[in-house]
mmCIF file as gemmi writes it, N, C-alpha and C atoms, coordinates in Angstrom:
data_model
loop_
_atom_site.group_PDB
_atom_site.id
_atom_site.type_symbol
_atom_site.label_atom_id
_atom_site.label_alt_id
_atom_site.label_comp_id
_atom_site.label_asym_id
_atom_site.label_entity_id
_atom_site.label_seq_id
_atom_site.pdbx_PDB_ins_code
_atom_site.Cartn_x
_atom_site.Cartn_y
_atom_site.Cartn_z
_atom_site.occupancy
_atom_site.B_iso_or_equiv
_atom_site.pdbx_formal_charge
_atom_site.auth_seq_id
_atom_site.auth_asym_id
_atom_site.pdbx_PDB_model_num
ATOM 1 N N . UNK Axp A 1 ? -6.737 -2.264 -22.45 1 0 ? 1 A 1
ATOM 2 C CA . UNK Axp A 1 ? -7.283 -3.587 -22.704 1 0 ? 1 A 1
ATOM 3 C C . UNK Axp A 1 ? -6.222 -4.395 -23.441 1 0 ? 1 A 1
ATOM 4 N N . UNK Axp A 2 ? -5.88 -5.52 -22.884 1 0 ? 2 A 1
ATOM 5 C CA . UNK Axp A 2 ? -4.89 -6.37 -23.542 1 0 ? 2 A 1
ATOM 6 C C . UNK Axp A 2 ? -5.577 -7.471 -24.339 1 0 ? 2 A 1
ATOM 7 N N . UNK Axp A 3 ? -6.485 -8.198 -23.739 1 0 ? 3 A 1
ATOM 8 C CA . UNK Axp A 3 ? -7.242 -9.251 -24.413 1 0 ? 3 A 1
ATOM 9 C C . UNK Axp A 3 ? -8.692 -9.157 -23.967 1 0 ? 3 A 1
ATOM 10 N N . UNK Axp A 4 ? -9.569 -9.564 -24.853 1 0 ? 4 A 1
ATOM 11 C CA . UNK Axp A 4 ? -10.98 -9.637 -24.488 1 0 ? 4 A 1
ATOM 12 C C . UNK Axp A 4 ? -11.552 -10.921 -25.074 1 0 ? 4 A 1
ATOM 13 N N . UNK Axp A 5 ? -12.103 -11.731 -24.239 1 0 ? 5 A 1
ATOM 14 C CA . UNK Axp A 5 ? -12.791 -12.942 -24.667 1 0 ? 5 A 1
ATOM 15 C C . UNK Axp A 5 ? -14.218 -12.809 -24.17 1 0 ? 5 A 1
ATOM 16 N N . UNK Axp A 6 ? -15.162 -12.888 -25.076 1 0 ? 6 A 1
ATOM 17 C CA . UNK Axp A 6 ? -16.538 -12.702 -24.647 1 0 ? 6 A 1
ATOM 18 C C . UNK Axp A 6 ? -17.531 -13.24 -25.652 1 0 ? 6 A 1
ATOM 19 N N . UNK Axp A 7 ? -18.767 -13.009 -25.357 1 0 ? 7 A 1
ATOM 20 C CA . UNK Axp A 7 ? -19.87 -13.42 -26.217 1 0 ? 7 A 1
ATOM 21 C C . UNK Axp A 7 ? -20.79 -12.214 -26.395 1 0 ? 7 A 1
ATOM 22 N N . UNK Axp A 8 ? -21.787 -12.382 -27.212 1 0 ? 8 A 1
ATOM 23 C CA . UNK Axp A 8 ? -22.79 -11.331 -27.343 1 0 ? 8 A 1
ATOM 24 C C . UNK Axp A 8 ? -24.165 -11.97 -27.286 1 0 ? 8 A 1
ATOM 25 N N . UNK Axp A 9 ? -25.133 -11.186 -26.893 1 0 ? 9 A 1
ATOM 26 C CA . UNK Axp A 9 ? -26.518 -11.644 -26.803 1 0 ? 9 A 1
ATOM 27 C C . UNK Axp A 9 ? -27.285 -11.007 -27.96 1 0 ? 9 A 1
ATOM 28 N N . UNK Axp A 10 ? -27.883 -11.794 -28.847 1 0 ? 10 A 1
ATOM 29 C CA . UNK Axp A 10 ? -28.606 -11.24 -29.99 1 0 ? 10 A 1
ATOM 30 C C . UNK Axp A 10 ? -29.71 -10.257 -29.602 1 0 ? 10 A 1
ATOM 31 N N . UNK Axp A 11 ? -30.155 -10.286 -28.367 1 0 ? 11 A 1
ATOM 32 C CA . UNK Axp A 11 ? -31.18 -9.347 -27.927 1 0 ? 11 A 1
ATOM 33 C C . UNK Axp A 11 ? -30.654 -7.902 -27.959 1 0 ? 11 A 1
ATOM 34 N N . UNK Axp A 12 ? -29.338 -7.736 -28.014 1 0 ? 12 A 1
ATOM 35 C CA . UNK Axp A 12 ? -28.727 -6.411 -28.01 1 0 ? 12 A 1
ATOM 36 C C . UNK Axp A 12 ? -28.551 -5.808 -29.401 1 0 ? 12 A 1
ATOM 37 N N . UNK Axp A 13 ? -28.942 -6.522 -30.46 1 0 ? 13 A 1
ATOM 38 C CA . UNK Axp A 13 ? -28.892 -5.929 -31.795 1 0 ? 13 A 1
ATOM 39 C C . UNK Axp A 13 ? -29.758 -4.678 -31.815 1 0 ? 13 A 1
ATOM 40 N N . UNK Axp A 14 ? -29.218 -3.593 -32.375 1 0 ? 14 A 1
ATOM 41 C CA . UNK Axp A 14 ? -29.959 -2.336 -32.471 1 0 ? 14 A 1
ATOM 42 C C . UNK Axp A 14 ? -29.391 -1.526 -33.628 1 0 ? 14 A 1
ATOM 43 N N . UNK Axp A 15 ? -30.15 -0.55 -34.089 1 0 ? 15 A 1
ATOM 44 C CA . UNK Axp A 15 ? -29.663 0.351 -35.127 1 0 ? 15 A 1
ATOM 45 C C . UNK Axp A 15 ? -28.563 1.205 -34.5 1 0 ? 15 A 1
ATOM 46 N N . UNK Axp A 16 ? -27.358 1.201 -35.079 1 0 ? 16 A 1
ATOM 47 C CA . UNK Axp A 16 ? -26.261 1.973 -34.502 1 0 ? 16 A 1
ATOM 48 C C . UNK Axp A 16 ? -26.522 3.474 -34.539 1 0 ? 16 A 1
ATOM 49 N N . UNK Axp A 17 ? -25.95 4.18 -33.578 1 0 ? 17 A 1
ATOM 50 C CA . UNK Axp A 17 ? -26.046 5.635 -33.527 1 0 ? 17 A 1
ATOM 51 C C . UNK Axp A 17 ? -25.561 6.215 -34.853 1 0 ? 17 A 1
ATOM 52 N N . UNK Axp A 18 ? -26.296 7.127 -35.41 1 0 ? 18 A 1
ATOM 53 C CA . UNK Axp A 18 ? -25.915 7.745 -36.678 1 0 ? 18 A 1
ATOM 54 C C . UNK Axp A 18 ? -26.457 7.046 -37.906 1 0 ? 18 A 1
ATOM 55 N N . UNK Axp A 19 ? -27.047 5.858 -37.735 1 0 ? 19 A 1
ATOM 56 C CA . UNK Axp A 19 ? -27.578 5.13 -38.893 1 0 ? 19 A 1
ATOM 57 C C . UNK Axp A 19 ? -29.098 5.235 -39.02 1 0 ? 19 A 1
ATOM 58 N N . UNK Axp A 20 ? -29.754 5.767 -38.023 1 0 ? 20 A 1
ATOM 59 C CA . UNK Axp A 20 ? -31.206 5.952 -38.123 1 0 ? 20 A 1
ATOM 60 C C . UNK Axp A 20 ? -31.478 6.928 -39.265 1 0 ? 20 A 1
ATOM 61 N N . UNK Axp A 21 ? -32.342 6.55 -40.185 1 0 ? 21 A 1
ATOM 62 C CA . UNK Axp A 21 ? -32.641 7.381 -41.342 1 0 ? 21 A 1
ATOM 63 C C . UNK Axp A 21 ? -31.623 7.235 -42.467 1 0 ? 21 A 1
ATOM 64 N N . UNK Axp A 22 ? -30.516 6.535 -42.22 1 0 ? 22 A 1
ATOM 65 C CA . UNK Axp A 22 ? -29.487 6.336 -43.243 1 0 ? 22 A 1
ATOM 66 C C . UNK Axp A 22 ? -29.308 4.858 -43.578 1 0 ? 22 A 1
ATOM 67 N N . UNK Axp A 23 ? -30.2 4.052 -43.05 1 0 ? 23 A 1
ATOM 68 C CA . UNK Axp A 23 ? -30.143 2.617 -43.325 1 0 ? 23 A 1
ATOM 69 C C . UNK Axp A 23 ? -31.545 2.045 -43.191 1 0 ? 23 A 1
ATOM 70 N N . UNK Axp A 24 ? -31.695 0.839 -43.691 1 0 ? 24 A 1
ATOM 71 C CA . UNK Axp A 24 ? -32.969 0.128 -43.552 1 0 ? 24 A 1
ATOM 72 C C . UNK Axp A 24 ? -32.641 -1.339 -43.321 1 0 ? 24 A 1
ATOM 73 N N . UNK Axp A 25 ? -33.135 -1.905 -42.229 1 0 ? 25 A 1
ATOM 74 C CA . UNK Axp A 25 ? -32.906 -3.312 -41.947 1 0 ? 25 A 1
ATOM 75 C C . UNK Axp A 25 ? -31.514 -3.624 -41.439 1 0 ? 25 A 1
ATOM 76 N N . UNK Axp A 26 ? -30.775 -2.597 -40.982 1 0 ? 26 A 1
ATOM 77 C CA . UNK Axp A 26 ? -29.4 -2.773 -40.509 1 0 ? 26 A 1
ATOM 78 C C . UNK Axp A 26 ? -29.351 -2.665 -38.989 1 0 ? 26 A 1
ATOM 79 N N . UNK Axp A 27 ? -28.704 -3.643 -38.352 1 0 ? 27 A 1
ATOM 80 C CA . UNK Axp A 27 ? -28.525 -3.641 -36.903 1 0 ? 27 A 1
ATOM 81 C C . UNK Axp A 27 ? -27.115 -4.123 -36.578 1 0 ? 27 A 1
ATOM 82 N N . UNK Axp A 28 ? -26.641 -3.747 -35.398 1 0 ? 28 A 1
ATOM 83 C CA . UNK Axp A 28 ? -25.283 -4.106 -34.99 1 0 ? 28 A 1
ATOM 84 C C . UNK Axp A 28 ? -25.258 -4.306 -33.48 1 0 ? 28 A 1
ATOM 85 N N . UNK Axp A 29 ? -24.371 -5.182 -33.049 1 0 ? 29 A 1
ATOM 86 C CA . UNK Axp A 29 ? -24.094 -5.356 -31.618 1 0 ? 29 A 1
ATOM 87 C C . UNK Axp A 29 ? -22.579 -5.308 -31.457 1 0 ? 29 A 1
ATOM 88 N N . UNK Axp A 30 ? -22.113 -4.55 -30.473 1 0 ? 30 A 1
ATOM 89 C CA . UNK Axp A 30 ? -20.679 -4.411 -30.238 1 0 ? 30 A 1
ATOM 90 C C . UNK Axp A 30 ? -20.136 -5.645 -29.531 1 0 ? 30 A 1
ATOM 91 N N . UNK Axp A 31 ? -18.964 -6.093 -29.972 1 0 ? 31 A 1
ATOM 92 C CA . UNK Axp A 31 ? -18.241 -7.17 -29.309 1 0 ? 31 A 1
ATOM 93 C C . UNK Axp A 31 ? -17.073 -6.561 -28.528 1 0 ? 31 A 1
ATOM 94 N N . UNK Axp A 32 ? -16.384 -5.602 -29.161 1 0 ? 32 A 1
ATOM 95 C CA . UNK Axp A 32 ? -15.319 -4.842 -28.503 1 0 ? 32 A 1
ATOM 96 C C . UNK Axp A 32 ? -15.506 -3.376 -28.871 1 0 ? 32 A 1
ATOM 97 N N . UNK Axp A 33 ? -15.519 -2.508 -27.888 1 0 ? 33 A 1
ATOM 98 C CA . UNK Axp A 33 ? -15.571 -1.063 -28.11 1 0 ? 33 A 1
ATOM 99 C C . UNK Axp A 33 ? -15.081 -0.358 -26.85 1 0 ? 33 A 1
ATOM 100 N N . UNK Axp A 34 ? -15.328 0.943 -26.771 1 0 ? 34 A 1
ATOM 101 C CA . UNK Axp A 34 ? -14.847 1.694 -25.613 1 0 ? 34 A 1
ATOM 102 C C . UNK Axp A 34 ? -15.397 1.174 -24.284 1 0 ? 34 A 1
ATOM 103 N N . UNK Axp A 35 ? -16.579 0.604 -24.311 1 0 ? 35 A 1
ATOM 104 C CA . UNK Axp A 35 ? -17.164 0.051 -23.078 1 0 ? 35 A 1
ATOM 105 C C . UNK Axp A 35 ? -16.382 -1.158 -22.572 1 0 ? 35 A 1
ATOM 106 N N . UNK Axp A 36 ? -15.604 -1.783 -23.452 1 0 ? 36 A 1
ATOM 107 C CA . UNK Axp A 36 ? -14.774 -2.929 -23.068 1 0 ? 36 A 1
ATOM 108 C C . UNK Axp A 36 ? -13.329 -2.513 -22.805 1 0 ? 36 A 1
ATOM 109 N N . UNK Axp A 37 ? -13.049 -1.205 -22.881 1 0 ? 37 A 1
ATOM 110 C CA . UNK Axp A 37 ? -11.706 -0.708 -22.627 1 0 ? 37 A 1
ATOM 111 C C . UNK Axp A 37 ? -10.879 -0.448 -23.863 1 0 ? 37 A 1
ATOM 112 N N . UNK Axp A 38 ? -11.443 -0.638 -25.044 1 0 ? 38 A 1
ATOM 113 C CA . UNK Axp A 38 ? -10.703 -0.41 -26.281 1 0 ? 38 A 1
ATOM 114 C C . UNK Axp A 38 ? -10.754 1.076 -26.636 1 0 ? 38 A 1
ATOM 115 N N . UNK Axp A 39 ? -9.601 1.648 -26.892 1 0 ? 39 A 1
ATOM 116 C CA . UNK Axp A 39 ? -9.521 3.069 -27.206 1 0 ? 39 A 1
ATOM 117 C C . UNK Axp A 39 ? -9.593 3.326 -28.706 1 0 ? 39 A 1
ATOM 118 N N . UNK Axp A 40 ? -8.939 2.495 -29.508 1 0 ? 40 A 1
ATOM 119 C CA . UNK Axp A 40 ? -8.803 2.764 -30.941 1 0 ? 40 A 1
ATOM 120 C C . UNK Axp A 40 ? -9.46 1.738 -31.849 1 0 ? 40 A 1
ATOM 121 N N . UNK Axp A 41 ? -10.079 0.721 -31.315 1 0 ? 41 A 1
ATOM 122 C CA . UNK Axp A 41 ? -10.607 -0.344 -32.16 1 0 ? 41 A 1
ATOM 123 C C . UNK Axp A 41 ? -12.027 -0.714 -31.736 1 0 ? 41 A 1
ATOM 124 N N . UNK Axp A 42 ? -12.815 -1.051 -32.719 1 0 ? 42 A 1
ATOM 125 C CA . UNK Axp A 42 ? -14.144 -1.566 -32.449 1 0 ? 42 A 1
ATOM 126 C C . UNK Axp A 42 ? -14.403 -2.789 -33.296 1 0 ? 42 A 1
ATOM 127 N N . UNK Axp A 43 ? -15.042 -3.781 -32.711 1 0 ? 43 A 1
ATOM 128 C CA . UNK Axp A 43 ? -15.43 -4.983 -33.431 1 0 ? 43 A 1
ATOM 129 C C . UNK Axp A 43 ? -16.898 -5.224 -33.11 1 0 ? 43 A 1
ATOM 130 N N . UNK Axp A 44 ? -17.656 -5.52 -34.12 1 0 ? 44 A 1
ATOM 131 C CA . UNK Axp A 44 ? -19.063 -5.781 -33.899 1 0 ? 44 A 1
ATOM 132 C C . UNK Axp A 44 ? -19.588 -6.802 -34.88 1 0 ? 44 A 1
ATOM 133 N N . UNK Axp A 45 ? -20.766 -7.269 -34.603 1 0 ? 45 A 1
ATOM 134 C CA . UNK Axp A 45 ? -21.466 -8.184 -35.504 1 0 ? 45 A 1
ATOM 135 C C . UNK Axp A 45 ? -22.697 -7.437 -35.997 1 0 ? 45 A 1
ATOM 136 N N . UNK Axp A 46 ? -22.818 -7.373 -37.305 1 0 ? 46 A 1
ATOM 137 C CA . UNK Axp A 46 ? -23.93 -6.659 -37.917 1 0 ? 46 A 1
ATOM 138 C C . UNK Axp A 46 ? -24.82 -7.638 -38.653 1 0 ? 46 A 1
ATOM 139 N N . UNK Axp A 47 ? -26.048 -7.252 -38.819 1 0 ? 47 A 1
ATOM 140 C CA . UNK Axp A 47 ? -26.946 -8.043 -39.668 1 0 ? 47 A 1
ATOM 141 C C . UNK Axp A 47 ? -27.758 -7.082 -40.521 1 0 ? 47 A 1
ATOM 142 N N . UNK Axp A 48 ? -27.969 -7.514 -41.742 1 0 ? 48 A 1
ATOM 143 C CA . UNK Axp A 48 ? -28.715 -6.736 -42.716 1 0 ? 48 A 1
ATOM 144 C C . UNK Axp A 48 ? -29.832 -7.619 -43.238 1 0 ? 48 A 1
ATOM 145 N N . UNK Axp A 49 ? -31.044 -7.206 -43.004 1 0 ? 49 A 1
ATOM 146 C CA . UNK Axp A 49 ? -32.203 -7.986 -43.415 1 0 ? 49 A 1
ATOM 147 C C . UNK Axp A 49 ? -32.293 -8.025 -44.941 1 0 ? 49 A 1
ATOM 148 N N . UNK Axp A 50 ? -32.913 -9.051 -45.515 1 0 ? 50 A 1
ATOM 149 C CA . UNK Axp A 50 ? -33.097 -9.096 -46.973 1 0 ? 50 A 1
ATOM 150 C C . UNK Axp A 50 ? -33.756 -7.802 -47.464 1 0 ? 50 A 1
ATOM 151 N N . UNK Axp A 51 ? -33.19 -7.221 -48.504 1 0 ? 51 A 1
ATOM 152 C CA . UNK Axp A 51 ? -33.702 -5.962 -49.031 1 0 ? 51 A 1
ATOM 153 C C . UNK Axp A 51 ? -33.217 -4.748 -48.25 1 0 ? 51 A 1
ATOM 154 N N . UNK Axp A 52 ? -32.429 -4.973 -47.211 1 0 ? 52 A 1
ATOM 155 C CA . UNK Axp A 52 ? -31.918 -3.868 -46.401 1 0 ? 52 A 1
ATOM 156 C C . UNK Axp A 52 ? -30.809 -3.115 -47.115 1 0 ? 52 A 1
ATOM 157 N N . UNK Axp A 53 ? -30.446 -1.966 -46.556 1 0 ? 53 A 1
ATOM 158 C CA . UNK Axp A 53 ? -29.402 -1.144 -47.165 1 0 ? 53 A 1
ATOM 159 C C . UNK Axp A 53 ? -28.74 -0.284 -46.092 1 0 ? 53 A 1
ATOM 160 N N . UNK Axp A 54 ? -27.529 0.134 -46.404 1 0 ? 54 A 1
ATOM 161 C CA . UNK Axp A 54 ? -26.801 1.117 -45.605 1 0 ? 54 A 1
ATOM 162 C C . UNK Axp A 54 ? -26.31 2.156 -46.589 1 0 ? 54 A 1
ATOM 163 N N . UNK Axp A 55 ? -26.647 3.42 -46.356 1 0 ? 55 A 1
ATOM 164 C CA . UNK Axp A 55 ? -26.224 4.477 -47.268 1 0 ? 55 A 1
ATOM 165 C C . UNK Axp A 55 ? -24.701 4.594 -47.297 1 0 ? 55 A 1
ATOM 166 N N . UNK Axp A 56 ? -24.193 5.15 -48.374 1 0 ? 56 A 1
ATOM 167 C CA . UNK Axp A 56 ? -22.753 5.362 -48.523 1 0 ? 56 A 1
ATOM 168 C C . UNK Axp A 56 ? -22.237 6.254 -47.405 1 0 ? 56 A 1
ATOM 169 N N . UNK Axp A 57 ? -21.016 5.983 -46.965 1 0 ? 57 A 1
ATOM 170 C CA . UNK Axp A 57 ? -20.408 6.774 -45.902 1 0 ? 57 A 1
ATOM 171 C C . UNK Axp A 57 ? -18.89 6.761 -46.087 1 0 ? 57 A 1
ATOM 172 N N . UNK Axp A 58 ? -18.203 7.625 -45.352 1 0 ? 58 A 1
ATOM 173 C CA . UNK Axp A 58 ? -16.755 7.741 -45.437 1 0 ? 58 A 1
ATOM 174 C C . UNK Axp A 58 ? -16.178 7.425 -44.068 1 0 ? 58 A 1
ATOM 175 N N . UNK Axp A 59 ? -15.122 6.623 -44.045 1 0 ? 59 A 1
ATOM 176 C CA . UNK Axp A 59 ? -14.434 6.273 -42.802 1 0 ? 59 A 1
ATOM 177 C C . UNK Axp A 59 ? -12.992 6.754 -42.884 1 0 ? 59 A 1
ATOM 178 N N . UNK Axp A 60 ? -12.45 7.166 -41.75 1 0 ? 60 A 1
ATOM 179 C CA . UNK Axp A 60 ? -11.073 7.644 -41.698 1 0 ? 60 A 1
ATOM 180 C C . UNK Axp A 60 ? -10.077 6.495 -41.578 1 0 ? 60 A 1
ATOM 181 N N . UNK Axp A 61 ? -10.577 5.282 -41.483 1 0 ? 61 A 1
ATOM 182 C CA . UNK Axp A 61 ? -9.693 4.122 -41.352 1 0 ? 61 A 1
ATOM 183 C C . UNK Axp A 61 ? -10.271 2.95 -42.132 1 0 ? 61 A 1
ATOM 184 N N . UNK Axp A 62 ? -9.532 1.859 -42.137 1 0 ? 62 A 1
ATOM 185 C CA . UNK Axp A 62 ? -9.963 0.675 -42.884 1 0 ? 62 A 1
ATOM 186 C C . UNK Axp A 62 ? -11.186 0.031 -42.223 1 0 ? 62 A 1
ATOM 187 N N . UNK Axp A 63 ? -11.964 -0.651 -43.057 1 0 ? 63 A 1
ATOM 188 C CA . UNK Axp A 63 ? -13.115 -1.41 -42.592 1 0 ? 63 A 1
ATOM 189 C C . UNK Axp A 63 ? -13.028 -2.795 -43.189 1 0 ? 63 A 1
ATOM 190 N N . UNK Axp A 64 ? -13.485 -3.781 -42.456 1 0 ? 64 A 1
ATOM 191 C CA . UNK Axp A 64 ? -13.533 -5.145 -42.956 1 0 ? 64 A 1
ATOM 192 C C . UNK Axp A 64 ? -14.942 -5.68 -42.847 1 0 ? 64 A 1
ATOM 193 N N . UNK Axp A 65 ? -15.329 -6.489 -43.812 1 0 ? 65 A 1
ATOM 194 C CA . UNK Axp A 65 ? -16.652 -7.107 -43.805 1 0 ? 65 A 1
ATOM 195 C C . UNK Axp A 65 ? -16.476 -8.593 -44.07 1 0 ? 65 A 1
ATOM 196 N N . UNK Axp A 66 ? -17.053 -9.41 -43.229 1 0 ? 66 A 1
ATOM 197 C CA . UNK Axp A 66 ? -17.099 -10.853 -43.435 1 0 ? 66 A 1
ATOM 198 C C . UNK Axp A 66 ? -18.561 -11.217 -43.633 1 0 ? 66 A 1
ATOM 199 N N . UNK Axp A 67 ? -18.896 -11.811 -44.756 1 0 ? 67 A 1
ATOM 200 C CA . UNK Axp A 67 ? -20.263 -12.232 -45.037 1 0 ? 67 A 1
ATOM 201 C C . UNK Axp A 67 ? -20.385 -13.68 -44.578 1 0 ? 67 A 1
ATOM 202 N N . UNK Axp A 68 ? -21.201 -13.901 -43.553 1 0 ? 68 A 1
ATOM 203 C CA . UNK Axp A 68 ? -21.356 -15.241 -42.99 1 0 ? 68 A 1
ATOM 204 C C . UNK Axp A 68 ? -22.501 -16.009 -43.635 1 0 ? 68 A 1
ATOM 205 N N . UNK Axp A 69 ? -23.46 -15.283 -44.17 1 0 ? 69 A 1
ATOM 206 C CA . UNK Axp A 69 ? -24.62 -15.939 -44.772 1 0 ? 69 A 1
ATOM 207 C C . UNK Axp A 69 ? -25.281 -14.97 -45.74 1 0 ? 69 A 1
ATOM 208 N N . UNK Axp A 70 ? -25.741 -15.465 -46.878 1 0 ? 70 A 1
ATOM 209 C CA . UNK Axp A 70 ? -26.452 -14.627 -47.829 1 0 ? 70 A 1
ATOM 210 C C . UNK Axp A 70 ? -25.529 -14.008 -48.861 1 0 ? 70 A 1
ATOM 211 N N . UNK Axp A 71 ? -25.97 -12.921 -49.465 1 0 ? 71 A 1
ATOM 212 C CA . UNK Axp A 71 ? -25.241 -12.237 -50.517 1 0 ? 71 A 1
ATOM 213 C C . UNK Axp A 71 ? -25.09 -10.772 -50.161 1 0 ? 71 A 1
ATOM 214 N N . UNK Axp A 72 ? -24.06 -10.143 -50.694 1 0 ? 72 A 1
ATOM 215 C CA . UNK Axp A 72 ? -23.808 -8.727 -50.472 1 0 ? 72 A 1
ATOM 216 C C . UNK Axp A 72 ? -23.621 -8.051 -51.818 1 0 ? 72 A 1
ATOM 217 N N . UNK Axp A 73 ? -24.35 -6.998 -52.052 1 0 ? 73 A 1
ATOM 218 C CA . UNK Axp A 73 ? -24.182 -6.195 -53.266 1 0 ? 73 A 1
ATOM 219 C C . UNK Axp A 73 ? -23.634 -4.844 -52.827 1 0 ? 73 A 1
ATOM 220 N N . UNK Axp A 74 ? -22.482 -4.481 -53.376 1 0 ? 74 A 1
ATOM 221 C CA . UNK Axp A 74 ? -21.829 -3.232 -53.027 1 0 ? 74 A 1
ATOM 222 C C . UNK Axp A 74 ? -21.73 -2.348 -54.253 1 0 ? 74 A 1
ATOM 223 N N . UNK Axp A 75 ? -22.132 -1.097 -54.128 1 0 ? 75 A 1
ATOM 224 C CA . UNK Axp A 75 ? -22.001 -0.16 -55.232 1 0 ? 75 A 1
ATOM 225 C C . UNK Axp A 75 ? -20.565 0.333 -55.351 1 0 ? 75 A 1
ATOM 226 N N . UNK Axp A 76 ? -19.748 0.095 -54.341 1 0 ? 76 A 1
ATOM 227 C CA . UNK Axp A 76 ? -18.36 0.519 -54.353 1 0 ? 76 A 1
ATOM 228 C C . UNK Axp A 76 ? -17.483 -0.403 -55.187 1 0 ? 76 A 1
ATOM 229 N N . UNK Axp A 77 ? -17.862 -1.664 -55.286 1 0 ? 77 A 1
ATOM 230 C CA . UNK Axp A 77 ? -17.071 -2.643 -56.019 1 0 ? 77 A 1
ATOM 231 C C . UNK Axp A 77 ? -17.878 -3.103 -57.248 1 0 ? 77 A 1
ATOM 232 N N . UNK Axp A 78 ? -17.17 -3.575 -58.241 1 0 ? 78 A 1
ATOM 233 C CA . UNK Axp A 78 ? -17.842 -3.94 -59.491 1 0 ? 78 A 1
ATOM 234 C C . UNK Axp A 78 ? -18.421 -5.339 -59.476 1 0 ? 78 A 1
ATOM 235 N N . UNK Axp A 79 ? -18.06 -6.155 -58.492 1 0 ? 79 A 1
ATOM 236 C CA . UNK Axp A 79 ? -18.565 -7.526 -58.458 1 0 ? 79 A 1
ATOM 237 C C . UNK Axp A 79 ? -19.431 -7.746 -57.228 1 0 ? 79 A 1
ATOM 238 N N . UNK Axp A 80 ? -20.332 -8.685 -57.346 1 0 ? 80 A 1
ATOM 239 C CA . UNK Axp A 80 ? -21.168 -9.062 -56.217 1 0 ? 80 A 1
ATOM 240 C C . UNK Axp A 80 ? -20.548 -10.239 -55.489 1 0 ? 80 A 1
ATOM 241 N N . UNK Axp A 81 ? -20.717 -10.28 -54.207 1 0 ? 81 A 1
ATOM 242 C CA . UNK Axp A 81 ? -20.219 -11.393 -53.406 1 0 ? 81 A 1
ATOM 243 C C . UNK Axp A 81 ? -21.352 -12.356 -53.131 1 0 ? 81 A 1
ATOM 244 N N . UNK Axp A 82 ? -21.078 -13.623 -53.291 1 0 ? 82 A 1
ATOM 245 C CA . UNK Axp A 82 ? -22.107 -14.632 -53.008 1 0 ? 82 A 1
ATOM 246 C C . UNK Axp A 82 ? -21.531 -15.719 -52.14 1 0 ? 82 A 1
């Protein structure tokens, strides 16, 4: 995959594999993943309902989070994002 330009349909938001029972109010839709031809990278749009949570986890690579609306409280960092 060299370039991917696309959109997503909000109807495809779902609890990601492995997060059932480890999150509450968390959903994600893939924008780029193996189904789009990407071997090493994934990009998605996630939403977390008010009062929702995602349990702590470990990743073998970097992760980025962009907060588009609302507030995020992280137990990993000492400050809250607003």
